[in-house]
C-alpha positions in Angstrom: 24.4 1.4 -23.4 23.0 2.3 -20.0 25.3 5.2 -19.3 23.0 7.8 -20.9 20.2 6.6 -18.8 22.2 6.8 -15.7 23.1 10.3 -16.7 19.5 11.5 -16.6 18.6 9.7 -13.3 17.8 12.1 -10.5 20.3 12.0 -7.5 19.0 9.9 -4.5 18.5 11.6 -1.1 20.5 10.2 1.7 18.9 9.4 5.0 18.8 12.3 7.6 16.6 13.0 10.7 14.5 15.4 8.5 13.7 12.4 6.2 12.8 10.2 9.1 10.6 13.0 10.6 8.7 13.3 7.3 8.2 9.5 7.2 6.8 9.4 10.7 4.4 12.4 10.2 3.0 10.7 7.1 2.6 7.4 9.0 0.7 9.2 11.6 -1.4 11.0 9.2 -2.1 7.6 7.5 -3.1 6.0 10.9 -5.5 8.9 11.5 -6.9 8.5 8.0 -7.4 4.7 8.4 -9.0 5.0 11.8 -11.5 7.5 10.6 -12.4 5.5 7.3 -12.0 1.9 7.9 -15.5 0.5 8.5 -14.2 -2.4 11.0 -10.8 -1.5 12.0 -10.6 -4.1 14.9 -11.7 -7.2 13.0 -8.8 -9.8 12.9 -5.8 -10.5 14.9 -5.2 -7.9 17.6 -2.1 -6.1 18.5 -0.5 -6.9 22.0 -1.3 -3.3 22.9 -4.1 -2.4 20.9 -5.1 0.7 23.0 -1.7 2.3 21.8 -3.2 2.4 18.2 -6.9 3.0 19.1 -8.1 -0.4 19.1 -6.8 -1.2 15.5 -6.4 -4.9 14.4 -3.1 -6.1 13.0 -4.3 -6.1 9.5 -5.7 -2.4 9.8 -2.4 -1.2 11.1 -0.4 -3.0 8.5 -2.5 -1.4 5.9 -2.5 2.1 7.2 1.4 2.1 7.6 1.6 0.7 4.1 -0.2 3.8 3.0 1.9 5.9 5.1 5.0 4.7 3.5 3.6 5.5 0.0 2.5 8.9 1.4 5.9 9.3 3.0 7.9 8.3 -0.3 5.8 10.7 -2.3 6.5 13.7 0.2 10.1 12.9 0.7 10.6 12.9 -3.1 8.5 15.9 -3.6 10.3 17.9 -0.7 13.6 16.7 -2.1 13.0 17.8 -5.7 11.8 21.2 -4.4 15.1 21.5 -2.4 13.4 21.5 1.1 15.0 18.2 2.3 
């Protein structure tokens, strides 16, 4: 019953340093976007080394890296479907 559905499923991409680099770049871009757009990025629990992340709080960093993983997932799947990765 599920065999026809499995036949049309796209092949998954295995991990490689290229995939990791795309995810890291997407997270850095998301942190930069968050730092520029979050109204109060330093409200809440602070990180142990907040200067490393521009004074962002724990919640702001968690939100921006979550956004970065969503961007990274889209970028990795898009680049894989185009044959770049």
